[in-house]
MISEKE-390738 format. One line per 8 residues: number of its first residue (from 1); their letters; for each residue x, y, z of N, C-alpha, C, O. Coordinates in Angstrom, 2 decimals, padded with zeros to 5 digits. Layout:
NUM = A = X,Y,Z,X,Y,Z,X,Y,Z,X,Y,Z ~ ...
# end
This chain:
1 = MKCESVTE = 014.86,-030.86,-019.90,014.57,-030.31,-018.60,013.42,-029.32,-018.73,013.43,-028.47,-019.62 ~ 012.43,-029.44,-017.86,011.26,-028.56,-017.88,011.61,-027.22,-017.22,012.21,-027.19,-016.15 ~ 011.22,-026.14,-017.87,011.46,-024.81,-017.33,010.21,-024.39,-016.55,009.11,-024.34,-017.10 ~ 010.39,-024.08,-015.28,009.28,-023.64,-014.45,008.83,-022.26,-014.89,009.63,-021.44,-015.35 ~ 007.54,-022.00,-014.74,007.03,-020.68,-015.14,007.53,-019.59,-014.19,007.75,-018.46,-014.62 ~ 007.70,-019.91,-012.90,008.20,-018.96,-011.91,009.28,-019.66,-011.09,009.06,-020.75,-010.56 ~ 010.45,-019.03,-010.99,011.51,-019.59,-010.16,012.08,-018.51,-009.25,012.25,-017.36,-009.65 ~ 012.36,-018.89,-008.04,013.00,-017.99,-007.09,014.45,-017.81,-007.51,015.12,-018.78,-007.89
9 = LAEAEYRS = 014.94,-016.57,-007.46,016.34,-016.34,-007.81,017.24,-016.95,-006.74,017.05,-016.72,-005.55 ~ 018.21,-017.72,-007.18,019.23,-018.25,-006.28,020.07,-017.07,-005.77,020.11,-016.02,-006.40 ~ 020.74,-017.26,-004.66,021.48,-016.18,-004.01,022.44,-015.46,-004.95,022.47,-014.23,-004.97 ~ 023.23,-016.20,-005.71,024.22,-015.57,-006.60,023.52,-014.73,-007.68,023.94,-013.61,-007.96 ~ 022.46,-015.27,-008.28,021.74,-014.51,-009.30,021.02,-013.32,-008.68,020.98,-012.24,-009.26 ~ 020.45,-013.51,-007.50,019.79,-012.43,-006.77,020.76,-011.26,-006.59,020.43,-010.12,-006.91 ~ 021.95,-011.55,-006.08,022.95,-010.49,-005.87,023.37,-009.85,-007.18,023.52,-008.63,-007.26 ~ 023.57,-010.66,-008.21,023.99,-010.15,-009.51,022.94,-009.21,-010.12,023.28,-008.12,-010.59
17 = VWDRFYAE = 021.68,-009.62,-010.10,020.60,-008.80,-010.67,020.45,-007.52,-009.86,020.34,-006.43,-010.44 ~ 020.43,-007.63,-008.53,020.28,-006.42,-007.71,021.49,-005.49,-007.86,021.31,-004.27,-007.93 ~ 022.69,-006.02,-007.90,023.87,-005.18,-008.08,023.80,-004.42,-009.40,024.11,-003.23,-009.47 ~ 023.39,-005.12,-010.44,023.25,-004.48,-011.76,022.15,-003.41,-011.71,022.32,-002.32,-012.27 ~ 021.04,-003.71,-011.05,019.95,-002.72,-010.95,020.42,-001.47,-010.20,020.19,-000.35,-010.65 ~ 021.07,-001.67,-009.07,021.60,-000.53,-008.31,022.51,000.33,-009.21,022.40,001.55,-009.21 ~ 023.38,-000.32,-009.96,024.34,000.41,-010.79,023.68,001.10,-011.98,023.91,002.29,-012.21 ~ 022.87,000.38,-012.73,022.30,000.94,-013.96,021.21,001.97,-013.71,021.02,002.88,-014.52
25 = FAFHPSVN = 020.49,001.85,-012.60,019.39,002.77,-012.31,019.73,003.74,-011.18,018.87,004.50,-010.74 ~ 020.97,003.71,-010.70,021.39,004.59,-009.59,020.37,004.51,-008.46,019.97,005.54,-007.91 ~ 019.97,003.30,-008.12,018.94,003.07,-007.10,019.45,003.51,-005.73,020.52,003.10,-005.29 ~ 018.66,004.35,-005.08,018.98,004.83,-003.73,017.68,004.87,-002.92,016.98,005.88,-002.89 ~ 017.37,003.75,-002.26,016.13,003.68,-001.51,016.08,004.72,-000.39,017.07,004.98,000.30 ~ 014.90,005.32,-000.22,014.73,006.31,000.83,013.25,006.60,001.04,012.46,006.60,000.10 ~ 012.89,006.85,002.30,011.53,007.29,002.61,011.45,008.82,002.62,010.38,009.38,002.85 ~ 012.57,009.48,002.39,012.65,010.94,002.41,012.24,011.52,001.06,012.92,011.28,000.06
33 = PAKWPAVK = 011.12,012.28,001.00,010.67,012.84,-000.27,011.73,013.71,-000.97,011.70,013.82,-002.20 ~ 012.64,014.30,-000.23,013.69,015.12,-000.85,014.64,014.27,-001.70,015.37,014.81,-002.53 ~ 014.63,012.95,-001.50,015.54,012.06,-002.23,014.82,011.27,-003.33,015.41,010.35,-003.90 ~ 013.58,011.62,-003.63,012.84,010.92,-004.69,013.04,011.62,-006.01,013.31,012.83,-006.01 ~ 012.91,010.95,-007.12,012.66,009.52,-007.25,013.86,008.69,-006.79,014.98,009.20,-006.70 ~ 013.63,007.44,-006.51,014.67,006.58,-005.96,015.54,005.93,-007.03,016.48,005.20,-006.71 ~ 015.23,006.20,-008.28,016.04,005.69,-009.39,016.27,006.81,-010.39,015.55,007.81,-010.41 ~ 017.28,006.63,-011.20,017.47,007.52,-012.35,016.52,007.00,-013.42,016.76,005.96,-014.04
41 = EPADSITW = 015.43,007.75,-013.64,014.42,007.28,-014.57,014.95,007.40,-016.00,015.48,008.43,-016.39 ~ 014.80,006.32,-016.78,015.35,006.30,-018.15,014.71,007.37,-019.05,013.65,007.91,-018.75 ~ 015.40,007.66,-020.14,014.88,008.63,-021.11,013.53,008.20,-021.66,012.66,009.03,-021.91 ~ 013.36,006.91,-021.85,012.08,006.40,-022.35,011.25,005.88,-021.18,010.99,004.68,-021.06 ~ 010.83,006.82,-020.31,010.03,006.44,-019.14,008.94,007.46,-018.87,009.04,008.64,-019.24 ~ 007.89,006.98,-018.23,006.81,007.83,-017.73,006.50,007.35,-016.32,006.41,006.15,-016.06 ~ 006.33,008.30,-015.41,006.01,007.99,-014.01,004.67,008.60,-013.66,004.41,009.77,-013.92 ~ 003.81,007.77,-013.07,002.49,008.19,-012.65,002.35,008.09,-011.14,002.98,007.24,-010.50
49 = SLASLDED = 001.53,008.95,-010.58,001.12,008.83,-009.18,000.09,007.71,-009.06,-000.72,007.51,-009.97 ~ 000.13,007.01,-007.96,-000.87,005.98,-007.68,-001.95,006.49,-006.75,-002.84,005.73,-006.35 ~ -001.89,007.77,-006.39,-002.82,008.35,-005.42,-004.28,008.21,-005.85,-005.16,008.07,-005.00 ~ -004.55,008.23,-007.15,-005.93,008.12,-007.61,-006.56,006.77,-007.26,-007.78,006.62,-007.28 ~ -005.73,005.80,-006.93,-006.26,004.47,-006.57,-006.72,004.42,-005.12,-007.33,003.44,-004.70 ~ -006.41,005.47,-004.33,-006.84,005.50,-002.93,-008.36,005.49,-002.80,-008.89,004.92,-001.85 ~ -009.05,006.10,-003.74,-010.51,006.15,-003.73,-011.07,005.16,-004.73,-011.77,005.54,-005.67 ~ -010.76,003.90,-004.54,-011.17,002.82,-005.45,-011.67,001.66,-004.60,-011.02,000.61,-004.52
57 = PGYVRLDR = -012.85,001.85,-003.95,-013.29,000.86,-002.94,-013.44,-000.57,-003.46,-013.22,-001.51,-002.70 ~ -013.78,-000.76,-004.70,-013.92,-002.11,-005.24,-012.68,-002.60,-005.96,-012.69,-003.69,-006.53 ~ -011.62,-001.81,-005.95,-010.35,-002.12,-006.60,-010.48,-002.30,-008.11,-009.66,-002.96,-008.74 ~ -011.53,-001.72,-008.68,-011.75,-001.86,-010.12,-010.62,-001.19,-010.91,-010.08,-001.79,-011.84 ~ -010.27,000.02,-010.54,-009.19,000.73,-011.25,-007.84,000.09,-010.98,-007.01,-000.01,-011.88 ~ -007.61,-000.33,-009.74,-006.36,-001.03,-009.42,-006.23,-002.29,-010.26,-005.18,-002.54,-010.86 ~ -007.29,-003.08,-010.31,-007.26,-004.31,-011.11,-007.00,-004.01,-012.58,-006.25,-004.73,-013.24 ~ -007.62,-002.94,-013.09,-007.41,-002.57,-014.50,-005.96,-002.16,-014.71,-005.33,-002.57,-015.69
65 = FVTVVEQG = -005.42,-001.34,-013.80,-004.02,-000.93,-013.91,-003.09,-002.15,-013.95,-002.24,-002.25,-014.83 ~ -003.26,-003.06,-013.01,-002.42,-004.26,-012.95,-002.55,-005.06,-014.24,-001.54,-005.49,-014.80 ~ -003.77,-005.26,-014.72,-003.99,-006.02,-015.95,-003.32,-005.36,-017.14,-002.67,-006.04,-017.93 ~ -003.47,-004.05,-017.27,-002.87,-003.32,-018.40,-001.35,-003.48,-018.39,-000.75,-003.76,-019.43 ~ -000.73,-003.31,-017.24,000.74,-003.41,-017.17,001.18,-004.85,-017.42,002.14,-005.07,-018.17 ~ 000.51,-005.82,-016.82,000.89,-007.22,-017.06,000.74,-007.59,-018.53,001.62,-008.24,-019.09 ~ -000.36,-007.19,-019.15,-000.55,-007.50,-020.57,000.49,-006.79,-021.43,000.99,-007.37,-022.40 ~ 000.82,-005.55,-021.09,001.84,-004.83,-021.84,003.20,-005.48,-021.73,003.91,-005.64,-022.73
73 = LTACIEPQ = 003.58,-005.85,-020.51,004.87,-006.53,-020.33,004.90,-007.84,-021.11,005.90,-008.15,-021.76 ~ 003.83,-008.60,-021.06,003.77,-009.87,-021.78,003.90,-009.65,-023.28,004.62,-010.38,-023.96 ~ 003.20,-008.65,-023.80,003.24,-008.38,-025.23,004.64,-007.95,-025.69,005.00,-008.16,-026.85 ~ 005.41,-007.37,-024.81,006.75,-006.86,-025.17,007.85,-007.89,-024.98,009.00,-007.64,-025.37 ~ 007.54,-009.01,-024.41,008.54,-010.04,-024.13,008.31,-011.21,-025.08,007.19,-011.72,-025.20 ~ 009.37,-011.63,-025.76,009.27,-012.76,-026.68,008.88,-014.03,-025.93,009.25,-014.20,-024.77 ~ 008.13,-014.92,-026.59,007.84,-016.21,-025.96,009.15,-016.90,-025.55,010.15,-016.83,-026.27 ~ 009.13,-017.53,-024.43,010.28,-018.23,-023.83,011.23,-017.29,-023.12,012.09,-017.76,-022.37
81 = ARLFALDW = 011.12,-015.97,-023.32,011.96,-015.03,-022.58,011.37,-014.86,-021.18,010.23,-015.23,-020.93 ~ 012.16,-014.30,-020.29,011.73,-014.18,-018.90,011.85,-012.74,-018.42,012.59,-011.93,-018.98 ~ 011.11,-012.46,-017.38,011.20,-011.20,-016.66,011.73,-011.47,-015.27,011.59,-012.57,-014.74 ~ 012.35,-010.46,-014.68,012.68,-010.50,-013.27,011.57,-009.78,-012.51,011.05,-008.76,-012.96 ~ 011.20,-010.33,-011.37,010.27,-009.68,-010.44,011.05,-009.48,-009.15,011.33,-010.44,-008.43 ~ 011.41,-008.23,-008.87,012.27,-007.92,-007.73,011.48,-007.25,-006.62,010.72,-006.31,-006.85 ~ 011.66,-007.75,-005.44,011.04,-007.21,-004.22,012.20,-006.83,-003.31,012.91,-007.71,-002.82 ~ 012.39,-005.53,-003.09,013.56,-005.05,-002.37,013.72,-005.73,-001.01,012.81,-005.72,-000.18
89 = QHTSYSFD = 014.88,-006.33,-000.80,015.28,-007.02,000.43,014.41,-008.23,000.76,014.31,-008.64,001.91 ~ 013.78,-008.79,-000.26,012.94,-009.99,-000.10,013.20,-010.94,-001.26,013.98,-010.64,-002.16 ~ 012.54,-012.06,-001.23,012.65,-013.03,-002.31,012.30,-012.37,-003.64,011.34,-011.61,-003.73 ~ 013.08,-012.68,-004.65,012.84,-012.16,-005.99,012.80,-013.34,-006.96,013.23,-014.45,-006.63 ~ 012.27,-013.09,-008.16,011.94,-014.19,-009.06,012.36,-013.91,-010.49,012.61,-012.77,-010.89 ~ 012.43,-014.99,-011.25,012.51,-014.97,-012.70,011.26,-015.72,-013.16,010.90,-016.74,-012.58 ~ 010.60,-015.19,-014.22,009.37,-015.87,-014.65,009.09,-015.62,-016.12,009.58,-014.67,-016.72 ~ 008.28,-016.50,-016.67,007.85,-016.41,-018.06,006.46,-015.79,-018.06,005.49,-016.45,-017.69
97 = PHRVGGPG = 006.33,-014.52,-018.49,005.02,-013.87,-018.42,003.96,-014.51,-019.31,002.76,-014.30,-019.11 ~ 004.39,-015.30,-020.29,003.44,-015.98,-021.17,002.84,-017.23,-020.50,001.88,-017.81,-021.01 ~ 003.41,-017.62,-019.38,002.96,-018.86,-018.73,002.45,-018.63,-017.30,002.41,-019.57,-016.50 ~ 002.06,-017.39,-016.99,001.51,-017.09,-015.67,000.24,-016.26,-015.82,000.02,-015.61,-016.84 ~ -000.58,-016.30,-014.78,-001.74,-015.43,-014.71,-003.00,-015.93,-015.38,-004.06,-015.33,-015.20 ~ -002.92,-017.00,-016.13,-004.10,-017.53,-016.80,-004.70,-018.68,-016.02,-004.15,-019.11,-015.00 ~ -005.83,-019.18,-016.49,-006.47,-020.33,-015.83,-005.51,-021.52,-015.73,-004.89,-021.91,-016.72 ~ -005.39,-022.07,-014.54,-004.52,-023.22,-014.31,-003.04,-022.89,-014.28,-002.21,-023.79,-014.21
105 = QDPWPLSP = -002.69,-021.60,-014.32,-001.28,-021.19,-014.30,-000.94,-020.57,-012.96,-001.82,-020.16,-012.20 ~ 000.36,-020.51,-012.69,000.82,-019.79,-011.51,000.42,-018.32,-011.63,000.32,-017.80,-012.74 ~ 000.19,-017.64,-010.50,-000.07,-016.20,-010.57,001.22,-015.44,-010.87,002.32,-015.96,-010.70 ~ 001.06,-014.19,-011.31,002.23,-013.33,-011.47,002.89,-013.15,-010.12,002.20,-012.92,-009.13 ~ 004.21,-013.24,-010.07,004.87,-012.90,-008.81,004.85,-011.37,-008.65,005.11,-010.64,-009.60 ~ 004.55,-010.92,-007.46,004.48,-009.50,-007.14,003.38,-008.81,-007.95,002.43,-009.45,-008.39 ~ 003.53,-007.52,-008.13,002.53,-006.70,-008.81,003.21,-005.42,-009.29,004.21,-005.01,-008.71 ~ 002.68,-004.78,-010.33,003.21,-003.46,-010.67,002.84,-002.41,-009.61,003.43,-001.33,-009.58
113 = YPDGDYYI = 001.89,-002.73,-008.74,001.50,-001.84,-007.65,002.39,-002.16,-006.44,002.34,-003.28,-005.93 ~ 003.19,-001.21,-005.98,004.13,-001.48,-004.88,003.41,-001.54,-003.53,003.08,-000.51,-002.95 ~ 003.18,-002.73,-003.06,002.41,-002.95,-001.84,003.34,-003.03,-000.62,003.56,-004.12,-000.08 ~ 003.87,-001.87,-000.20,004.68,-001.83,001.01,006.17,-001.88,000.80,006.93,-001.67,001.75 ~ 006.62,-002.14,-000.41,008.05,-002.15,-000.70,008.24,-001.86,-002.18,007.28,-001.85,-002.95 ~ 009.49,-001.62,-002.57,009.78,-001.41,-003.98,009.51,-002.71,-004.72,010.05,-003.75,-004.36 ~ 008.69,-002.65,-005.75,008.42,-003.78,-006.63,008.89,-003.39,-008.03,008.56,-002.32,-008.53 ~ 009.66,-004.28,-008.63,010.28,-003.97,-009.91,010.12,-005.15,-010.86,010.36,-006.30,-010.48
121 = YLSEDFQL = 009.69,-004.87,-012.08,009.73,-005.85,-013.16,010.79,-005.38,-014.14,010.86,-004.19,-014.47 ~ 011.61,-006.31,-014.60,012.68,-005.99,-015.55,012.80,-007.07,-016.60,012.72,-008.26,-016.30 ~ 012.99,-006.65,-017.85,013.36,-007.62,-018.87,014.79,-008.07,-018.58,015.52,-007.41,-017.85 ~ 015.16,-009.19,-019.15,016.50,-009.73,-018.88,017.61,-008.77,-019.31,018.70,-008.79,-018.73 ~ 017.35,-007.94,-020.32,018.35,-006.97,-020.76,018.21,-005.61,-020.06,018.94,-004.67,-020.37 ~ 017.26,-005.51,-019.12,017.01,-004.30,-018.33,016.51,-003.13,-019.19,016.59,-001.98,-018.75 ~ 016.01,-003.38,-020.37,015.59,-002.32,-021.28,014.14,-001.89,-021.09,013.76,-000.80,-021.53 ~ 013.33,-002.71,-020.45,011.96,-002.31,-020.19,011.49,-002.93,-018.89,012.00,-003.95,-018.43
129 = GSFGHPWE = 010.49,-002.28,-018.30,009.94,-002.79,-017.06,009.18,-001.73,-016.29,008.73,-000.73,-016.85 ~ 009.07,-001.97,-014.99,008.35,-001.06,-014.11,009.09,-000.94,-012.79,009.78,-001.86,-012.35 ~ 008.94,000.23,-012.19,009.52,000.48,-010.87,008.43,001.09,-010.01,008.03,002.24,-010.21 ~ 007.95,000.33,-009.04,006.92,000.80,-008.12,007.55,001.32,-006.85,008.28,000.60,-006.17 ~ 007.26,002.59,-006.53,007.82,003.25,-005.34,006.72,003.35,-004.29,005.77,004.12,-004.47 ~ 006.82,002.59,-003.17,005.72,002.56,-002.20,005.53,003.85,-001.42,004.41,004.18,-001.04 ~ 006.60,004.59,-001.17,006.48,005.78,-000.32,006.12,007.02,-001.14,005.43,007.91,-000.64 ~ 006.58,007.07,-002.37,006.13,008.15,-003.25,004.73,007.82,-003.80,004.04,008.70,-004.31
137 = ASVCLFGQ = 004.34,006.55,-003.69,003.09,006.06,-004.28,003.08,006.38,-005.77,002.20,007.08,-006.28 ~ 004.09,005.83,-006.46,004.22,006.07,-007.89,004.68,004.79,-008.59,005.17,003.85,-007.96 ~ 004.50,004.80,-009.90,005.03,003.73,-010.73,005.67,004.36,-011.95,005.08,005.22,-012.60 ~ 006.87,003.92,-012.25,007.61,004.35,-013.44,007.63,003.17,-014.41,008.12,002.09,-014.07 ~ 007.09,003.39,-015.59,007.17,002.38,-016.65,008.21,002.86,-017.65,008.25,004.05,-017.99 ~ 009.03,001.95,-018.13,010.11,002.35,-019.04,010.31,001.33,-020.14,009.96,000.16,-020.02 ~ 010.89,001.83,-021.22,011.06,001.04,-022.44,010.01,001.51,-023.43,008.81,001.42,-023.15 ~ 010.44,002.00,-024.59,009.49,002.60,-025.53,008.42,001.62,-025.97,007.25,002.01,-026.10
145 = RLLDAVAV = 008.78,000.36,-026.20,007.75,-000.62,-026.61,006.67,-000.75,-025.56,005.49,-000.82,-025.89 ~ 007.06,-000.79,-024.28,006.08,-000.90,-023.21,005.22,000.36,-023.15,004.00,000.27,-023.02 ~ 005.85,001.52,-023.23,005.09,002.77,-023.19,004.11,002.84,-024.35,002.97,003.26,-024.17 ~ 004.54,002.45,-025.54,003.64,002.45,-026.70,002.44,001.53,-026.47,001.34,001.82,-026.93 ~ 002.67,000.45,-025.75,001.60,-000.53,-025.52,000.62,-000.12,-024.43,-000.55,-000.50,-024.49 ~ 001.07,000.66,-023.43,000.20,000.86,-022.26,-000.05,002.30,-021.84,-000.98,002.54,-021.07 ~ 000.72,003.26,-022.29,000.65,004.62,-021.72,-000.73,005.24,-021.80,-001.17,005.88,-020.84 ~ -001.43,005.09,-022.91,-002.75,005.70,-023.05,-003.71,005.12,-022.01,-004.45,005.87,-021.37
153 = EVDDVLGP = -003.70,003.80,-021.84,-004.60,003.18,-020.86,-004.20,003.52,-019.43,-005.06,003.72,-018.58 ~ -002.90,003.58,-019.15,-002.47,003.93,-017.80,-002.86,005.38,-017.50,-003.29,005.68,-016.39 ~ -002.72,006.27,-018.47,-003.21,007.65,-018.29,-004.69,007.65,-017.93,-005.13,008.39,-017.05 ~ -005.46,006.82,-018.62,-006.90,006.75,-018.39,-007.22,006.27,-016.97,-008.16,006.75,-016.34 ~ -006.43,005.34,-016.47,-006.67,004.79,-015.12,-006.11,005.70,-014.03,-006.78,005.97,-013.04 ~ -004.88,006.18,-014.21,-004.18,006.91,-013.14,-004.21,008.43,-013.29,-003.93,009.15,-012.33 ~ -004.53,008.92,-014.47,-004.49,010.36,-014.70,-003.17,010.76,-015.32,-002.34,009.91,-015.66 ~ -002.96,012.06,-015.48,-001.74,012.52,-016.15,-000.49,012.16,-015.36,-000.52,012.06,-014.14
161 = PLRRAGRP = 000.61,011.98,-016.07,001.86,011.56,-015.40,002.47,012.66,-014.54,002.22,013.85,-014.71 ~ 003.29,012.19,-013.59,004.11,013.09,-012.77,005.35,013.54,-013.52,005.72,014.71,-013.50 ~ 006.00,012.56,-014.18,007.27,012.82,-014.84,007.36,012.05,-016.16,006.77,010.98,-016.32 ~ 008.12,012.64,-017.08,008.53,011.96,-018.31,010.04,012.06,-018.37,010.60,013.15,-018.20 ~ 010.69,010.94,-018.62,012.17,010.91,-018.68,012.79,011.53,-017.43,013.85,012.15,-017.50 ~ 012.13,011.36,-016.30,012.65,011.86,-015.04,012.43,013.34,-014.80,012.86,013.86,-013.77 ~ 011.76,014.03,-015.72,011.52,015.46,-015.57,010.04,015.70,-015.25,009.17,015.06,-015.84 ~ 009.75,016.61,-014.32,008.36,016.88,-013.94,007.52,017.32,-015.14,007.97,018.08,-016.00
169 = CPAV = 006.30,016.82,-015.17,005.35,017.21,-016.20,004.62,018.47,-015.73,004.38,018.64,-014.53 ~ 004.28,019.36,-016.66,003.52,020.54,-016.25,002.16,020.13,-015.70,001.55,019.17,-016.17 ~ 001.70,020.87,-014.71,000.37,020.61,-014.13,-000.69,020.92,-015.19,-000.54,021.85,-015.99 ~ -001.75,020.13,-015.17,-002.84,020.37,-016.12,-003.98,021.10,-015.48,-004.98,021.38,-016.14
# end
């Protein structure tokens, strides 16, 4: 049987993955800044503001950010393993990051940039991924392997982080 590079989550799997995400990350969606962040950020996490991308008329920095995160996620996932791409209250996916995004391949489902809703990438074991918060305009990357692979470049694109391990970073 051929494994598709991108598959829509069936209803039962969709509910199972989202239920687990709500439980493990204490997810509490809200547009109220007093209730942010919307997840319990893991100990091995860094959260950046996306505000610096507002002044990016050619989307050069946005494109670089997306590429860096996609390449980092791919490098951290074993061949044949899959990631979840979750879009809050919308269709969500399972996909093989090694088989998307290249010439003649399906595009990545969603983006690490939260375009109007929470966008989440998760490894199958929930140990690494990204959480894009559209109203805070932030992205939390988690999992030490992913941070080791991308944090320096993400700092270069987005600037200094807002939080590490869920705790505010000192202003620079």
